[in-house]
ROSEVEX-728480 format. One record per residue (C-alpha): x, y, z; residue in one letter; chain; residue number from 1. Coordinates in steps of 0.5 Angstrom, whole numbers, plus 500, padded with zeros to 3 digits. Each point is the difference from the previous one (the first is absolute). Layout:
<atoms>
+-----+-----+-----+------+-------+---------+
:  c1 :  c2 :  c3 : semi : vexti : lumdren :
+-----+-----+-----+------+-------+---------+
:   X :   Y :   Z :    A :     A :     NUM :
...
+-----+-----+-----+------+-------+---------+
</atoms>
This chain:
<atoms>
+-----+-----+-----+------+-------+---------+
:  c1 :  c2 :  c3 : semi : vexti : lumdren :
+-----+-----+-----+------+-------+---------+
: 703 : 226 : 973 :    M :     A :       1 :
: 493 : 497 : 495 :    P :     A :       2 :
: 499 : 492 : 503 :    P :     A :       3 :
: 503 : 496 : 495 :    V :     A :       4 :
: 493 : 495 : 498 :    I :     A :       5 :
: 493 : 503 : 503 :    P :     A :       6 :
: 498 : 497 : 506 :    S :     A :       7 :
: 495 : 495 : 496 :    S :     A :       8 :
: 500 : 498 : 493 :    M :     A :       9 :
: 494 : 497 : 495 :    V :     A :      10 :
: 502 : 498 : 494 :    N :     A :      11 :
: 498 : 496 : 494 :    P :     A :      12 :
: 501 : 492 : 502 :    A :     A :      13 :
: 503 : 499 : 493 :    R :     A :      14 :
: 502 : 504 : 494 :    T :     A :      15 :
: 501 : 498 : 493 :    V :     A :      16 :
: 505 : 504 : 496 :    F :     A :      17 :
: 499 : 499 : 491 :    G :     A :      18 :
: 498 : 500 : 494 :    R :     A :      19 :
: 495 : 495 : 499 :    G :     A :      20 :
: 498 : 499 : 506 :    T :     A :      21 :
: 492 : 501 : 500 :    A :     A :      22 :
: 499 : 495 : 495 :    D :     A :      23 :
: 501 : 496 : 507 :    S :     A :      24 :
: 496 : 504 : 505 :    L :     A :      25 :
: 494 : 495 : 499 :    L :     A :      26 :
: 503 : 494 : 501 :    A :     A :      27 :
: 504 : 503 : 506 :    E :     A :      28 :
: 493 : 503 : 502 :    S :     A :      29 :
: 498 : 492 : 501 :    S :     A :      30 :
: 504 : 499 : 505 :    A :     A :      31 :
: 495 : 504 : 505 :    F :     A :      32 :
: 495 : 496 : 497 :    G :     A :      33 :
: 495 : 498 : 496 :    E :     A :      34 :
: 496 : 506 : 498 :    R :     A :      35 :
: 502 : 507 : 500 :    G :     A :      36 :
: 497 : 507 : 497 :    V :     A :      37 :
: 505 : 505 : 496 :    L :     A :      38 :
: 499 : 506 : 500 :    V :     A :      39 :
: 502 : 504 : 494 :    H :     A :      40 :
: 500 : 506 : 497 :    G :     A :      41 :
: 496 : 503 : 493 :    A :     A :      42 :
: 506 : 499 : 496 :    S :     A :      43 :
: 502 : 494 : 502 :    L :     A :      44 :
: 495 : 498 : 496 :    R :     A :      45 :
: 501 : 504 : 495 :    S :     A :      46 :
: 507 : 498 : 497 :    S :     A :      47 :
: 498 : 493 : 501 :    G :     A :      48 :
: 506 : 499 : 505 :    A :     A :      49 :
: 492 : 498 : 505 :    L :     A :      50 :
: 500 : 494 : 496 :    S :     A :      51 :
: 507 : 497 : 499 :    R :     A :      52 :
: 500 : 500 : 508 :    L :     A :      53 :
: 493 : 496 : 500 :    M :     A :      54 :
: 503 : 496 : 495 :    D :     A :      55 :
: 506 : 498 : 506 :    G :     A :      56 :
: 494 : 498 : 504 :    A :     A :      57 :
: 502 : 492 : 503 :    P :     A :      58 :
: 494 : 496 : 497 :    A :     A :      59 :
: 498 : 498 : 507 :    S :     A :      60 :
: 499 : 508 : 502 :    L :     A :      61 :
: 494 : 505 : 501 :    S :     A :      62 :
: 502 : 506 : 499 :    V :     A :      63 :
: 493 : 506 : 499 :    E :     A :      64 :
: 503 : 507 : 498 :    T :     A :      65 :
: 498 : 506 : 502 :    W :     A :      66 :
: 501 : 507 : 496 :    E :     A :      67 :
: 502 : 506 : 504 :    C :     A :      68 :
: 495 : 506 : 499 :    P :     A :      69 :
: 505 : 505 : 498 :    G :     A :      70 :
: 502 : 506 : 503 :    G :     A :      71 :
: 502 : 500 : 508 :    E :     A :      72 :
: 498 : 494 : 504 :    P :     A :      73 :
: 495 : 502 : 505 :    T :     A :      74 :
: 496 : 495 : 505 :    L :     A :      75 :
: 494 : 499 : 497 :    D :     A :      76 :
: 505 : 496 : 494 :    H :     A :      77 :
: 503 : 496 : 505 :    L :     A :      78 :
: 494 : 498 : 503 :    A :     A :      79 :
: 498 : 499 : 493 :    G :     A :      80 :
: 505 : 496 : 501 :    L :     A :      81 :
: 501 : 497 : 505 :    R :     A :      82 :
: 492 : 495 : 499 :    S :     A :      83 :
: 502 : 499 : 493 :    F :     A :      84 :
: 507 : 496 : 503 :    A :     A :      85 :
: 496 : 497 : 506 :    R :     A :      86 :
: 494 : 498 : 496 :    E :     A :      87 :
: 506 : 497 : 495 :    S :     A :      88 :
: 503 : 496 : 507 :    G :     A :      89 :
: 506 : 504 : 498 :    A :     A :      90 :
: 507 : 496 : 504 :    L :     A :      91 :
: 503 : 505 : 497 :    W :     A :      92 :
: 501 : 507 : 496 :    V :     A :      93 :
: 503 : 503 : 494 :    A :     A :      94 :
: 501 : 507 : 498 :    G :     A :      95 :
: 504 : 501 : 494 :    V :     A :      96 :
: 499 : 508 : 499 :    G :     A :      97 :
: 502 : 506 : 501 :    G :     A :      98 :
: 500 : 504 : 507 :    G :     A :      99 :
: 493 : 499 : 501 :    S :     A :     100 :
: 499 : 492 : 497 :    V :     A :     101 :
: 505 : 499 : 506 :    M :     A :     102 :
: 497 : 505 : 505 :    D :     A :     103 :
: 493 : 496 : 500 :    L :     A :     104 :
: 502 : 493 : 499 :    G :     A :     105 :
: 505 : 500 : 507 :    K :     A :     106 :
: 495 : 505 : 503 :    A :     A :     107 :
: 494 : 494 : 499 :    C :     A :     108 :
: 505 : 493 : 500 :    A :     A :     109 :
: 502 : 504 : 507 :    G :     A :     110 :
: 492 : 500 : 501 :    L :     A :     111 :
: 497 : 495 : 498 :    T :     A :     112 :
: 499 : 496 : 505 :    T :     A :     113 :
: 499 : 506 : 505 :    A :     A :     114 :
: 493 : 500 : 504 :    A :     A :     115 :
: 501 : 507 : 500 :    G :     A :     116 :
: 496 : 507 : 497 :    D :     A :     117 :
: 505 : 503 : 494 :    L :     A :     118 :
: 500 : 507 : 502 :    V :     A :     119 :
: 502 : 498 : 507 :    A :     A :     120 :
: 506 : 496 : 498 :    Y :     A :     121 :
: 501 : 507 : 496 :    H :     A :     122 :
: 500 : 504 : 506 :    N :     A :     123 :
: 505 : 496 : 504 :    G :     A :     124 :
: 496 : 494 : 503 :    A :     A :     125 :
: 504 : 493 : 501 :    A :     A :     126 :
: 499 : 495 : 495 :    I :     A :     127 :
: 499 : 494 : 505 :    E :     A :     128 :
: 503 : 495 : 495 :    R :     A :     129 :
: 505 : 498 : 493 :    P :     A :     130 :
: 497 : 501 : 493 :    G :     A :     131 :
: 502 : 495 : 495 :    V :     A :     132 :
: 506 : 501 : 496 :    P :     A :     133 :
: 502 : 505 : 496 :    F :     A :     134 :
: 504 : 500 : 493 :    I :     A :     135 :
: 503 : 506 : 496 :    A :     A :     136 :
: 502 : 502 : 493 :    A :     A :     137 :
: 500 : 506 : 500 :    P :     A :     138 :
: 499 : 503 : 492 :    T :     A :     139 :
: 503 : 507 : 501 :    T :     A :     140 :
: 506 : 502 : 504 :    A :     A :     141 :
: 498 : 505 : 505 :    G :     A :     142 :
: 496 : 499 : 506 :    S :     A :     143 :
: 503 : 495 : 503 :    G :     A :     144 :
: 494 : 497 : 502 :    S :     A :     145 :
: 502 : 493 : 500 :    E :     A :     146 :
: 506 : 501 : 504 :    A :     A :     147 :
: 497 : 503 : 507 :    A :     A :     148 :
: 494 : 498 : 506 :    M :     A :     149 :
: 496 : 506 : 496 :    V :     A :     150 :
: 494 : 501 : 497 :    S :     A :     151 :
: 498 : 508 : 499 :    V :     A :     152 :
: 492 : 501 : 498 :    L :     A :     153 :
: 495 : 505 : 500 :    T :     A :     154 :
: 493 : 500 : 504 :    N :     A :     155 :
: 495 : 503 : 494 :    T :     A :     156 :
: 496 : 502 : 507 :    A :     A :     157 :
: 505 : 505 : 502 :    T :     A :     158 :
: 505 : 501 : 496 :    G :     A :     159 :
: 506 : 498 : 504 :    I :     A :     160 :
: 504 : 497 : 497 :    K :     A :     161 :
: 506 : 495 : 504 :    K :     A :     162 :
: 502 : 492 : 501 :    S :     A :     163 :
: 499 : 495 : 503 :    F :     A :     164 :
: 507 : 497 : 504 :    R :     A :     165 :
: 500 : 493 : 503 :    H :     A :     166 :
: 506 : 494 : 499 :    P :     A :     167 :
: 494 : 496 : 497 :    F :     A :     168 :
: 500 : 504 : 493 :    M :     A :     169 :
: 507 : 499 : 500 :    A :     A :     170 :
: 501 : 496 : 492 :    P :     A :     171 :
: 502 : 493 : 502 :    R :     A :     172 :
: 503 : 500 : 492 :    L :     A :     173 :
: 502 : 505 : 496 :    V :     A :     174 :
: 501 : 499 : 493 :    I :     A :     175 :
: 505 : 506 : 495 :    L :     A :     176 :
: 499 : 499 : 494 :    D :     A :     177 :
: 501 : 506 : 496 :    S :     A :     178 :
: 498 : 496 : 493 :    N :     A :     179 :
: 494 : 502 : 504 :    L :     A :     180 :
: 500 : 509 : 499 :    L :     A :     181 :
: 500 : 498 : 493 :    A :     A :     182 :
: 492 : 501 : 501 :    S :     A :     183 :
: 500 : 507 : 504 :    A :     A :     184 :
: 498 : 507 : 495 :    P :     A :     185 :
: 506 : 504 : 500 :    A :     A :     186 :
: 497 : 505 : 505 :    H :     A :     187 :
: 499 : 494 : 505 :    V :     A :     188 :
: 507 : 498 : 499 :    I :     A :     189 :
: 502 : 508 : 500 :    A :     A :     190 :
: 495 : 502 : 506 :    H :     A :     191 :
: 502 : 493 : 505 :    S :     A :     192 :
: 508 : 501 : 498 :    G :     A :     193 :
: 500 : 508 : 503 :    M :     A :     194 :
: 496 : 497 : 505 :    D :     A :     195 :
: 506 : 495 : 503 :    A :     A :     196 :
: 504 : 504 : 498 :    L :     A :     197 :
: 497 : 504 : 506 :    T :     A :     198 :
: 500 : 495 : 504 :    Q :     A :     199 :
: 507 : 499 : 500 :    A :     A :     200 :
: 501 : 507 : 502 :    V :     A :     201 :
: 495 : 501 : 505 :    E :     A :     202 :
: 502 : 494 : 504 :    S :     A :     203 :
: 508 : 502 : 499 :    Y :     A :     204 :
: 498 : 506 : 503 :    L :     A :     205 :
: 495 : 497 : 505 :    S :     A :     206 :
: 500 : 502 : 507 :    R :     A :     207 :
: 500 : 492 : 502 :    N :     A :     208 :
: 506 : 498 : 495 :    A :     A :     209 :
: 505 : 496 : 503 :    M :     A :     210 :
: 506 : 496 : 497 :    W :     A :     211 :
: 496 : 495 : 496 :    L :     A :     212 :
: 495 : 505 : 497 :    S :     A :     213 :
: 504 : 504 : 498 :    E :     A :     214 :
: 504 : 495 : 496 :    T :     A :     215 :
: 494 : 498 : 497 :    L :     A :     216 :
: 498 : 507 : 498 :    S :     A :     217 :
: 507 : 503 : 497 :    L :     A :     218 :
: 500 : 493 : 496 :    K :     A :     219 :
: 492 : 502 : 498 :    A :     A :     220 :
: 503 : 506 : 497 :    V :     A :     221 :
: 506 : 499 : 496 :    K :     A :     222 :
: 495 : 494 : 498 :    L :     A :     223 :
: 494 : 504 : 497 :    V :     A :     224 :
: 504 : 506 : 498 :    N :     A :     225 :
: 504 : 495 : 495 :    T :     A :     226 :
: 493 : 497 : 497 :    S :     A :     227 :
: 495 : 504 : 500 :    L :     A :     228 :
: 501 : 504 : 494 :    E :     A :     229 :
: 502 : 494 : 496 :    T :     A :     230 :
: 494 : 496 : 502 :    V :     A :     231 :
: 495 : 506 : 500 :    Y :     A :     232 :
: 502 : 499 : 492 :    A :     A :     233 :
: 501 : 492 : 499 :    D :     A :     234 :
: 496 : 496 : 507 :    P :     A :     235 :
: 504 : 494 : 496 :    S :     A :     236 :
: 507 : 503 : 501 :    A :     A :     237 :
: 506 : 497 : 504 :    A :     A :     238 :
: 500 : 505 : 505 :    C :     A :     239 :
: 492 : 498 : 502 :    A :     A :     240 :
: 503 : 495 : 505 :    D :     A :     241 :
: 502 : 505 : 503 :    D :     A :     242 :
: 495 : 506 : 501 :    L :     A :     243 :
: 496 : 493 : 502 :    M :     A :     244 :
: 505 : 498 : 506 :    L :     A :     245 :
: 501 : 508 : 502 :    G :     A :     246 :
: 493 : 501 : 501 :    A :     A :     247 :
: 500 : 493 : 504 :    H :     A :     248 :
: 506 : 502 : 505 :    M :     A :     249 :
: 497 : 507 : 501 :    A :     A :     250 :
: 493 : 497 : 501 :    G :     A :     251 :
: 504 : 495 : 506 :    L :     A :     252 :
: 504 : 507 : 503 :    A :     A :     253 :
: 494 : 503 : 500 :    L :     A :     254 :
: 496 : 495 : 503 :    S :     A :     255 :
: 506 : 501 : 506 :    Y :     A :     256 :
: 501 : 508 : 500 :    A :     A :     257 :
: 493 : 502 : 498 :    R :     A :     258 :
: 500 : 506 : 494 :    L :     A :     259 :
: 499 : 508 : 502 :    G :     A :     260 :
: 496 : 506 : 497 :    V :     A :     261 :
: 499 : 497 : 494 :    V :     A :     262 :
: 496 : 495 : 501 :    H :     A :     263 :
: 497 : 504 : 506 :    G :     A :     264 :
: 497 : 505 : 494 :    L :     A :     265 :
: 499 : 495 : 495 :    A :     A :     266 :
: 494 : 496 : 503 :    H :     A :     267 :
: 495 : 505 : 501 :    P :     A :     268 :
: 503 : 504 : 494 :    L :     A :     269 :
: 499 : 494 : 496 :    G :     A :     270 :
: 494 : 498 : 503 :    E :     A :     271 :
: 496 : 508 : 499 :    R :     A :     272 :
: 503 : 500 : 494 :    Y :     A :     273 :
: 499 : 494 : 497 :    H :     A :     274 :
: 507 : 499 : 497 :    I :     A :     275 :
: 504 : 494 : 500 :    A :     A :     276 :
: 504 : 499 : 507 :    H :     A :     277 :
: 507 : 499 : 496 :    G :     A :     278 :
: 498 : 507 : 495 :    H :     A :     279 :
: 499 : 504 : 507 :    I :     A :     280 :
: 507 : 497 : 504 :    C :     A :     281 :
: 503 : 502 : 493 :    A :     A :     282 :
: 498 : 507 : 500 :    L :     A :     283 :
: 501 : 501 : 507 :    C :     A :     284 :
: 506 : 498 : 501 :    L :     A :     285 :
: 504 : 505 : 498 :    P :     A :     286 :
: 496 : 505 : 505 :    A :     A :     287 :
: 502 : 495 : 506 :    A :     A :     288 :
: 507 : 500 : 497 :    L :     A :     289 :
: 502 : 507 : 501 :    R :     A :     290 :
: 496 : 501 : 506 :    F :     A :     291 :
: 504 : 495 : 503 :    N :     A :     292 :
: 507 : 500 : 497 :    R :     A :     293 :
: 503 : 505 : 505 :    D :     A :     294 :
: 497 : 496 : 506 :    A :     A :     295 :
: 504 : 495 : 498 :    V :     A :     296 :
: 507 : 502 : 495 :    P :     A :     297 :
: 505 : 494 : 502 :    D :     A :     298 :
: 494 : 494 : 497 :    K :     A :     299 :
: 498 : 505 : 494 :    Y :     A :     300 :
: 506 : 501 : 498 :    A :     A :     301 :
: 501 : 492 : 499 :    T :     A :     302 :
: 493 : 499 : 496 :    L :     A :     303 :
: 503 : 505 : 496 :    S :     A :     304 :
: 506 : 497 : 499 :    E :     A :     305 :
: 496 : 494 : 499 :    A :     A :     306 :
: 497 : 502 : 494 :    V :     A :     307 :
: 505 : 503 : 497 :    G :     A :     308 :
: 499 : 508 : 501 :    G :     A :     309 :
: 496 : 504 : 504 :    E :     A :     310 :
: 494 : 497 : 503 :    L :     A :     311 :
: 493 : 505 : 498 :    F :     A :     312 :
: 504 : 501 : 493 :    E :     A :     313 :
: 500 : 493 : 500 :    R :     A :     314 :
: 493 : 499 : 502 :    V :     A :     315 :
: 497 : 505 : 495 :    E :     A :     316 :
: 504 : 498 : 494 :    T :     A :     317 :
: 497 : 493 : 501 :    L :     A :     318 :
: 493 : 503 : 500 :    L :     A :     319 :
: 501 : 504 : 495 :    E :     A :     320 :
: 502 : 494 : 496 :    K :     A :     321 :
: 495 : 495 : 502 :    L :     A :     322 :
: 494 : 505 : 498 :    E :     A :     323 :
: 498 : 501 : 507 :    V :     A :     324 :
: 495 : 506 : 500 :    S :     A :     325 :
: 496 : 503 : 506 :    S :     A :     326 :
: 493 : 500 : 500 :    P :     A :     327 :
: 500 : 505 : 506 :    L :     A :     328 :
: 503 : 506 : 497 :    I :     A :     329 :
: 493 : 504 : 499 :    G :     A :     330 :
: 496 : 496 : 505 :    Q :     A :     331 :
: 498 : 504 : 507 :    P :     A :     332 :
: 505 : 497 : 505 :    P :     A :     333 :
: 496 : 497 : 507 :    P :     A :     334 :
: 500 : 504 : 505 :    D :     A :     335 :
: 497 : 497 : 506 :    D :     A :     336 :
: 502 : 498 : 506 :    A :     A :     337 :
: 497 : 492 : 499 :    D :     A :     338 :
: 505 : 500 : 494 :    F :     A :     339 :
: 505 : 503 : 504 :    I :     A :     340 :
: 499 : 495 : 506 :    A :     A :     341 :
: 501 : 495 : 497 :    E :     A :     342 :
: 506 : 501 : 497 :    V :     A :     343 :
: 502 : 502 : 506 :    L :     A :     344 :
: 498 : 493 : 503 :    G :     A :     345 :
: 504 : 495 : 494 :    S :     A :     346 :
: 504 : 496 : 503 :    G :     A :     347 :
: 505 : 503 : 494 :    S :     A :     348 :
: 499 : 506 : 501 :    T :     A :     349 :
: 503 : 499 : 507 :    K :     A :     350 :
: 506 : 495 : 498 :    A :     A :     351 :
: 502 : 506 : 496 :    N :     A :     352 :
: 507 : 502 : 501 :    P :     A :     353 :
: 498 : 508 : 501 :    R :     A :     354 :
: 494 : 501 : 505 :    D :     A :     355 :
: 493 : 503 : 497 :    V :     A :     356 :
: 495 : 503 : 502 :    G :     A :     357 :
: 493 : 505 : 497 :    P :     A :     358 :
: 504 : 505 : 497 :    D :     A :     359 :
: 506 : 496 : 496 :    D :     A :     360 :
: 494 : 496 : 497 :    V :     A :     361 :
: 496 : 506 : 498 :    K :     A :     362 :
: 507 : 502 : 496 :    A :     A :     363 :
: 501 : 494 : 497 :    L :     A :     364 :
: 493 : 500 : 497 :    L :     A :     365 :
: 501 : 506 : 499 :    A :     A :     366 :
: 505 : 498 : 496 :    E :     A :     367 :
: 497 : 494 : 496 :    L :     A :     368 :
: 494 : 505 : 498 :    F :     A :     369 :
: 506 : 505 : 498 :    Q :     A :     370 :
: 495 : 505 : 505 :    T :     A :     371 :
: 506 : 503 : 503 :    G :     A :     372 :
+-----+-----+-----+------+-------+---------+
</atoms>
């Protein structure tokens, strides 16, 4: 009998949900101190949403802004942001953006006061002291990063993408405002939404799943499945609330149960082929479903019921309707031992419901690159 809840849980201290709630982000942040840094992406600035947020700052509050350079977040980006936050005397860090913004802001907040080397922390060194509070307001419905104490960054010197994972990085405040989705381009809605669906499916199937994570995962699958196509066509649609909430619930579920082989593959593939995380997860999901479904037939049937039809077929339909194409086809797949070792060593792969060996990785890659 699986446990009801995990043996240890770390959740955001407070979560606020509803349209327009981001308008009070800086006023809420002022409770953590009179100086802070707001981390954001380019689309928040270009859409005018950043100016609107800054206009809502109390007169007594000093806020510096730092724009994420774009692409997948790296330790070099984190080093630059942390130096900026320290020079600004930041007493808190807010992240308003997608998964990259969330991961950089979260890591910066958790490590602002840390005395050691960032590479050492990335490699698992203990974080000696708490950092400063992190406030999260996602502008995409996908990564679920705002729900977790995990920050996924790449060490560009080694090419290794992996996680910081510590309670010091758990957000003190999360604001879920689907109005913020309006600043996201359509392809970002598609890719991040498929990331949310993937995380909901993988956390449900994970060998670490328990009643709490399964309950959250299954509801997340239903919410994302019924809203994603509509929000892709119109980010202001009423069901954008459902998509935002589904992504958040998937983030909570994965923080308890971990994920599966999709994410084991996605991290090194995304890094090698320069494909955004949500995009590569979407591409890997069908192959992983075929690989896993006979190992967990009852759970697979439950997921199929949740999406109103055979799960694999529903995912294929979504990829077509969301215009998610594969840049992998026609490229040579990775065939080196280091790549396979990275996939097999991933905590996500280890949580997969079916054991994964070297030959399985090669077979999955052959399917993804269509070389079989």
